[in-house]
C-alpha positions in Angstrom: 22.2 -72.8 112.9 22.9 -76.6 112.9 22.5 -76.9 116.7 19.2 -75.0 116.5 17.9 -77.4 113.9 19.0 -80.4 115.9 17.2 -79.1 119.0 14.0 -78.6 117.0 14.2 -82.1 115.6 14.6 -83.7 119.0 11.3 -82.3 120.3 8.8 -85.3 120.5 6.2 -85.2 117.7 2.7 -84.4 119.0 -0.4 -86.0 117.4 -3.1 -83.6 116.3 -6.5 -84.0 118.1 -8.1 -84.9 114.8 -6.0 -88.0 114.4 -7.0 -89.4 117.8 -9.7 -92.1 117.7 -13.1 -91.4 119.3 -14.1 -93.6 122.1 -17.2 -94.5 120.0 -15.2 -95.3 116.8 -14.4 -99.0 116.6 -12.6 -99.1 113.3 -11.1 -96.0 111.6 -12.8 -95.2 108.3 -15.5 -97.9 108.7 -19.1 -96.9 109.2 -20.3 -97.4 112.8 -21.8 -100.8 113.6 -24.3 -99.0 115.9 -25.6 -96.1 113.8 -28.2 -93.7 115.2 -31.7 -94.7 114.6 -33.5 -93.3 111.6 -36.2 -90.7 112.0 -38.8 -89.7 109.5 -38.7 -86.2 108.2 -41.7 -84.0 108.8 -43.4 -81.9 106.2 -43.1 -78.1 106.8 -46.2 -75.9 106.0 -46.5 -72.2 105.5 -49.6 -70.3 104.5 -49.0 -67.0 102.8 -51.2 -63.9 103.5 -52.7 -64.4 100.1 -54.0 -67.8 101.2 -51.6 -69.9 99.2 -50.4 -72.9 101.2 -46.9 -74.2 100.7 -45.8 -77.6 101.8 -42.2 -79.0 101.6 -40.9 -82.4 102.4 -37.1 -83.2 102.3 -37.5 -87.0 102.2 -37.0 -87.6 98.4 -34.1 -88.0 96.1 -35.8 -86.1 93.3 -38.1 -83.1 93.6 -41.8 -83.0 92.5 -43.4 -79.6 92.6 -47.1 -79.5 92.1 -49.9 -76.9 92.4 -53.2 -78.4 93.3 -56.3 -76.2 92.8 -59.5 -77.1 94.8 -61.5 -76.9 91.6 -62.4 -79.6 89.2 -65.3 -80.4 86.9 -67.7 -79.8 89.9 -66.7 -76.2 89.8 -67.8 -75.7 86.2 -70.6 -73.2 85.7 -73.1 -72.8 82.8 -71.4 -73.0 79.5 -68.2 -74.5 81.0 -69.0 -78.2 81.0 -65.8 -79.9 79.8 -63.6 -76.9 80.7 -61.8 -78.7 83.5 -60.6 -81.5 81.3 -59.6 -79.1 78.6 -57.7 -77.0 81.2 -55.7 -80.1 82.0 -54.3 -79.9 78.5 -53.7 -76.2 78.7 -50.9 -76.8 81.3 -47.5 -75.5 80.2 -48.9 -73.8 77.2 -48.2 -70.3 75.9 -48.1 -67.6 78.6 -47.8 -63.8 78.5 -44.0 -64.1 78.5 -43.2 -67.5 76.8 -44.4 -69.6 74.0 -45.4 -73.3 74.4 -42.2 -74.3 72.6 -40.1 -72.2 74.9 -41.7 -73.5 78.0 -41.2 -77.1 77.0 -37.6 -76.3 76.0 -36.9 -74.8 79.4 -38.4 -77.8 81.1 -36.5 -80.3 79.1 -33.3 -78.2 79.4 -33.6 -78.4 83.2 -34.3 -82.2 83.0 -37.9 -81.7 84.3 -40.9 -83.9 83.4 -44.2 -82.0 83.4 -47.6 -83.5 84.3 -51.2 -82.5 84.8 -54.4 -84.2 86.1 -58.0 -83.3 86.8 -60.9 -84.9 88.7 -64.3 -83.9 90.0 -63.0 -81.7 92.8 -59.4 -80.8 92.0 -56.9 -80.0 89.3 -53.1 -80.4 89.5 -50.2 -79.1 87.4 -46.6 -79.9 88.3 -43.1 -81.2 87.3 -40.5 -83.6 88.6 -36.9 -82.6 88.4 -33.6 -82.5 90.3 -33.8 -80.9 93.7 -31.6 -78.0 92.7 -34.1 -77.1 89.9 -37.2 -77.1 92.0 -37.5 -73.4 92.9 -36.1 -72.1 89.6 -39.0 -73.5 87.5 -41.8 -72.1 89.7 -42.6 -69.6 87.0 -43.8 -72.4 84.8 -46.7 -72.9 87.3 -47.3 -69.3 88.3 -47.5 -67.5 84.9 -51.1 -67.2 83.6 -52.1 -68.6 80.3 -52.1 -66.4 77.2 -55.1 -68.4 75.9 -53.7 -68.7 72.4 -56.3 -70.0 69.9 -54.1 -72.8 68.7 -53.4 -73.9 72.3 -57.1 -74.1 73.1 -57.8 -75.9 69.8 -55.3 -78.5 70.7 -56.6 -78.8 74.3 -60.1 -79.4 73.0 -58.8 -82.0 70.6 -56.9 -83.8 73.3 -60.0 -83.7 75.5 -62.0 -85.3 72.7 -59.4 -88.1 72.5 -59.8 -88.6 76.3 -63.5 -89.0 75.8 -63.1 -91.5 73.0 -60.7 -93.5 75.1 -63.1 -93.4 78.1 -65.9 -94.8 75.9 -63.6 -97.7 74.9 -62.4 -98.4 78.4 -65.2 -99.8 80.7 -63.2 -99.2 83.9 -62.7 -95.5 83.1 -66.4 -95.2 82.1 -67.4 -96.9 85.4 -65.2 -94.4 87.3 -67.1 -91.6 85.6 -70.7 -92.7 85.9 -70.3 -93.7 89.6 -70.4 -90.0 90.3 -73.7 -89.7 88.4 -75.1 -92.4 90.6 -73.7 -90.8 93.7 -74.7 -87.2 93.1 -77.2 -87.2 90.3 -76.3 -86.9 86.6 -77.7 -83.4 86.3 -75.7 -81.9 89.2 -72.2 -80.3 89.0 -70.5 -83.2 90.7 -72.5 -85.9 88.9 -72.3 -84.7 85.3 -69.6 -86.4 83.1 -66.1 -85.1 83.2 -65.9 -85.8 79.5 -67.8 -83.1 77.6 -67.3 -80.6 74.7 -66.5 -77.0 75.6 -65.9 -73.8 73.8 -62.9 -71.5 73.9 -64.9 -69.0 76.0 -65.7 -71.8 78.5 -62.1 -72.6 78.9 -61.1 -69.0 79.4 -63.8 -68.3 82.0 -63.2 -71.5 84.0 -59.4 -71.1 84.1 -59.5 -67.4 84.9 -61.9 -67.9 87.8 -60.9 -71.3 89.2 -57.1 -71.9 88.6 -55.9 -69.0 90.6 -54.4 -70.5 93.7 -54.4 -73.6 95.9 -51.8 -75.8 97.6 -48.2 -75.8 96.4 -46.2 -79.0 97.3 -42.5 -79.6 96.8 -40.8 -82.8 97.8 -37.0 -83.3 97.9 -36.6 -79.7 99.2 -34.6 -79.3 102.4 -34.6 -75.5 102.7 -38.2 -74.7 103.4 -37.6 -71.0 104.0 -35.8 -70.5 100.7 -38.5 -72.3 98.8 -41.2 -70.2 100.4 -39.3 -67.1 99.5 -39.1 -68.2 95.9 -42.7 -69.2 95.8 -43.8 -65.9 97.4 -42.1 -64.1 94.6 -43.4 -66.3 91.8 -47.0 -66.4 93.1 -47.1 -62.8 94.3 -50.4 -62.1 92.5 -52.0 -65.4 93.3 -54.8 -65.9 95.9 -55.9 -68.9 97.8 -58.2 -71.3 95.9 -61.9 -71.5 96.5 -63.1 -75.2 97.1 -65.9 -76.6 95.0 -69.3 -76.2 96.7 -70.2 -79.5 98.5 -72.6 -81.8 96.7 -75.3 -83.9 98.3 -74.8 -87.6 98.1 -78.1 -88.9 96.6 -77.5 -92.7 96.5 -78.8 -93.2 93.0 -78.0 -95.6 90.1 -76.4 -95.2 86.8 -76.1 -97.9 84.0 -74.2 -97.6 80.8 -74.7 -100.5 78.3 -71.7 -101.4 76.1 -71.0 -104.0 73.4 -68.8 -106.2 75.6 -69.1 -109.8 77.0 -68.2 -108.4 80.5 -70.1 -106.6 83.2 -68.5 -104.1 85.5 -70.2 -103.1 88.7 -69.4 -100.6 91.5 -71.1 -99.8 94.7 -70.0 -96.6 96.5 -70.8 -94.8 99.8 -70.2 -91.2 100.7 -66.6 -91.0 102.0 -65.7 -89.8 105.5 -64.1 -86.5 106.0 -61.0 -88.3 107.2 -58.8 -90.1 104.6 -57.6 -92.4 107.4 -61.1 -93.7 107.9 -61.6 -94.2 104.2 -58.3 -96.1 104.0 -59.4 -98.5 106.7 -62.8 -99.0 105.1 -61.1 -99.9 101.8 -58.9 -102.4 103.6 -61.9 -104.0 105.2 -63.7 -104.3 101.9 -60.7 -105.9 100.4 -60.4 -108.4 103.3 -64.0 -109.4 103.0 -64.2 -109.8 99.2 -63.3 -112.6 96.8 -60.7 -112.4 94.0 -63.2 -110.7 91.7 -64.0 -107.8 94.1 -61.8 -105.0 95.3 -62.3 -102.0 97.5 -61.6 -98.5 96.2 -61.4 -94.9 97.3 -62.0 -91.8 95.1 -62.6 -88.2 95.8 -65.7 -88.1 97.9 -66.4 -91.9 97.5 -65.4 -95.2 99.0 -66.7 -98.6 98.0 -66.2 -101.9 96.2 -66.2 -102.9 92.5 -65.6 -105.9 90.3 -65.8 -107.4 86.8 -67.1 -110.7 85.5 -68.5 -112.4 82.4 -72.0 -111.2 81.8 -73.5 -114.5 82.8 -71.9 -114.2 86.3 -73.0 -110.6 86.9 -75.6 -111.5 89.4 -73.1 -113.5 91.5 -70.6 -110.7 91.2 -73.1 -108.2 92.5 -73.9 -110.5 95.4 -70.2 -110.8 96.2 -69.8 -107.1 96.3 -72.7 -106.7 98.8 -71.3 -109.6 100.9 -67.9 -107.8 101.1 -69.8 -104.6 102.3 -71.9 -106.4 104.9 -68.8 -108.2 106.3 -66.7 -105.1 106.4 -68.4 -103.7 109.5 -67.5 -106.8 111.5 -64.1 -107.4 110.0 -60.8 -107.5 111.9 -60.1 -103.8 112.5 -56.5 -104.2 113.7 -55.6 -106.2 110.6 -57.3 -103.6 108.4 -55.4 -100.8 110.0 -52.1 -102.6 109.4 -53.0 -103.0 105.8 -54.2 -99.5 105.4 -51.0 -98.1 106.9 -48.9 -100.2 104.6 -50.9 -99.1 101.6 -50.7 -95.4 102.5 -47.1 -95.3 103.7 -45.6 -97.4 101.0 -47.7 -95.6 98.4 -46.4 -92.2 99.5 -42.8 -93.4 99.7 -42.9 -95.0 96.2 -41.7 -91.8 94.4 -41.4 -88.1 94.9 -44.5 -87.6 92.7 -46.5 -90.1 94.9 -45.3 -88.3 98.0 -46.4 -84.9 96.6 -49.8 -86.2 95.7 -50.3 -87.7 99.1 -49.3 -84.5 100.9 -51.7 -82.5 98.8 -54.5 -84.9 99.4 -53.9 -85.2 103.1 -53.4 -81.4 103.8 -49.7 -81.7 104.5 -49.9 -84.9 106.7 -46.8 -87.0 106.2 -46.8 -90.9 106.3 -46.2 -90.9 110.0 -49.1 -88.5 110.7 -51.4 -90.6 108.5 -50.4 -93.8 110.2 -51.1 -92.2 113.6 -54.6 -91.1 112.4 -55.3 -94.6 111.1 -54.5 -96.0 114.6 -57.4 -93.8 116.0 -60.0 -95.2 113.6 -62.8 -96.9 115.5 -65.5 -99.4 114.6 -68.0 -96.6 114.9 -66.2 -94.7 112.2 -66.4 -97.6 109.8 -70.0 -98.3 110.5 -70.9 -94.7 110.0 -69.5 -94.8 106.5 -71.2 -98.1 105.6 -74.5 -97.5 107.2 -75.8 -95.2 104.5 -77.6 -96.2 101.3 -75.0 -96.7 98.5 -74.8 -95.6 94.9 -74.6 -98.3 92.3 -73.1 -98.0 88.8 -72.7 -100.7 86.0 -71.1 -100.7 82.6 -71.0 -103.4 79.9 -73.5 -106.2 79.3 -76.2 -105.3 81.8 -78.6 -108.1 81.0 -77.8 -110.0 84.2 -76.8 -107.0 86.4 -79.4 -106.5 89.2 -80.9 -103.1 89.8 -80.0 -101.2 93.0 -83.4 -101.8 94.5 -82.7 -105.6 94.4 -79.3 -105.1 96.0 -79.8 -102.7 98.9 
């Protein structure tokens, strides 16, 4: 027995393969000094037979899950004016299976932060949470509202507060009335977002319009698993119906207010491509002074500014100068700025990334940057060649009328 043990011990020890250094490993246990180059993740898109579009993007540390419906205040029908804004405040309220308190408890228990928003042409509900909770909370978005009387009462009260705040905030009021100037204040797209609605109007609008759309999830690496979970949660949903297109009428809207300031906006009909609109905005910023800035909004692109009432005429002239110089501006420089704005904006947070993916039909930052590179001078001139809409809020005594500007 002793001799056998001795013979065994005398056999030379062999090193396991796992202990040998790789030819590419310079220092054991230390990260490589020549790491592989980074590559941007690409959004994955699936459209269900029902028409529901699902977009996932893995490039986020937290997850934001949002459902964007292609219906906003422009989709309101007779008797529903103000329903889209009230519907924003009906998000995460009582459903057929859970009370408002239970829904909020479950969201908080999962560490999720809910949000909702509305505009002329879209409505969005969603939540931000840890990636492992993203699929498990989908029921919060898919379950129809129970339309409890107290929930609708509260929603209408919150909508009234939104309207009061809008009337006290000139910039918000300007953002509202620019659509009246662009589309006509009596049209679906031009009428104010901030109106009073009945319970019946809320029910009919939500039941007809908030039925399907685009589901976006950031921070989700397993696209197939999320699609399976979404397919189950939204089994009864259908694809959303976009708002009917509205004709851009190039009008004017003025709202006097008791303030020593004047706020002026000039807007054009936006291009179908968000890449073109981003470049136009960058050109407007490059050709404007410190008091003027370019902007983009759903269906619109233009420039706006604020000044003391006595300087309103000069402000309006500066806005028009920025527009006239944009067509001949440095396109390459504007493209670089536009790419920076879009890419850094989408990479700022998981919520910003989700919003950008929904607004750009699943195009990631890399795809949008490539689209911006293709924008031409002709694309810019096409946007800025039309007659613009003009809106003004505040002290209007020195604000020129649109006929004197264009």
